[in-house]
C-alpha positions in Angstrom: 0.0 0.0 0.0 1.5 3.3 -1.1 0.4 6.8 -0.1 0.8 10.1 -1.9 0.2 13.4 -0.2 2.0 16.7 -0.3 1.8 16.9 3.5 5.0 15.5 5.0 3.2 15.2 8.4 0.4 13.1 6.8 2.7 10.6 5.1 5.0 10.4 8.2 2.0 9.6 10.4 0.7 6.9 8.0 4.1 5.3 7.9 4.7 5.5 11.7 1.4 3.8 12.5 1.8 1.1 9.8 -1.0 2.2 7.4 1.4 2.4 4.4 4.4 0.4 3.1 5.8 3.5 1.4 4.8 7.1 1.1 5.6 10.0 -1.2 5.2 13.8 -1.0 5.7 14.6 -4.7 3.4 17.4 -5.8 2.3 16.1 -9.2 0.3 19.3 -9.9 3.6 21.2 -10.3 6.2 18.6 -11.2 7.0 15.2 -12.4 7.3 12.1 -10.2 10.6 11.6 -8.4 12.6 8.5 -9.6 11.5 6.7 -6.4 7.8 7.4 -7.0 8.2 6.5 -10.7 9.5 3.1 -9.7 6.5 2.6 -7.3 4.0 3.7 -9.9 5.0 0.7 -12.1 3.4 -1.5 -9.4 0.1 0.4 -9.0 -3.1 -1.3 -9.9 -5.6 0.8 -7.8 -5.7 4.5 -7.0 -8.0 5.7 -4.2 -8.8 9.4 -3.9 -10.4 10.8 -0.8 -11.4 14.4 -1.1 -8.8 15.9 -3.4 -11.0 18.5 -5.1 -7.8 20.4 -6.0 -6.4 17.5 -8.1 -6.5 18.0 -11.8 -5.7 15.9 -14.9 -2.0 16.8 -14.4 -1.8 14.5 -11.3 -3.8 11.7 -12.9 -1.7 11.9 -16.1 1.5 11.5 -14.0 0.1 8.7 -12.0 -1.4 6.7 -14.9 1.5 7.3 -17.3 3.8 5.6 -14.8 1.5 2.5 -14.4 2.5 -0.6 -16.2 -0.9 -2.3 -16.1 -4.6 -1.2 -16.1 -5.4 0.9 -13.1 -8.7 1.1 -11.2 -9.6 4.4 -9.7 -12.0 4.9 -6.7 -12.8 8.5 -6.1 -14.6 9.6 -2.9 -15.9 13.2 -3.0 -15.4 15.2 0.2 -18.2 17.8 0.6 -16.9 21.0 2.2 -20.3 22.8 2.3 -23.8 21.8 3.2 
């Protein structure tokens, strides 16, 4: 299970409590995946998005271009207003 979030604190916490096997803080809205993330993306088969209303096609293109097999996407919308 890999995690990707620009928040260093979020990925550090997830690693510390054992929720993730690896975590990355690459901001794919503004740059390309690091070599480490690129290697991990080759293994990805499922992307889960929670919230993330700020994520655009730039991030998804970077994620999916790095995949080496078909990828399922589960997107869960987080409502910020009533």
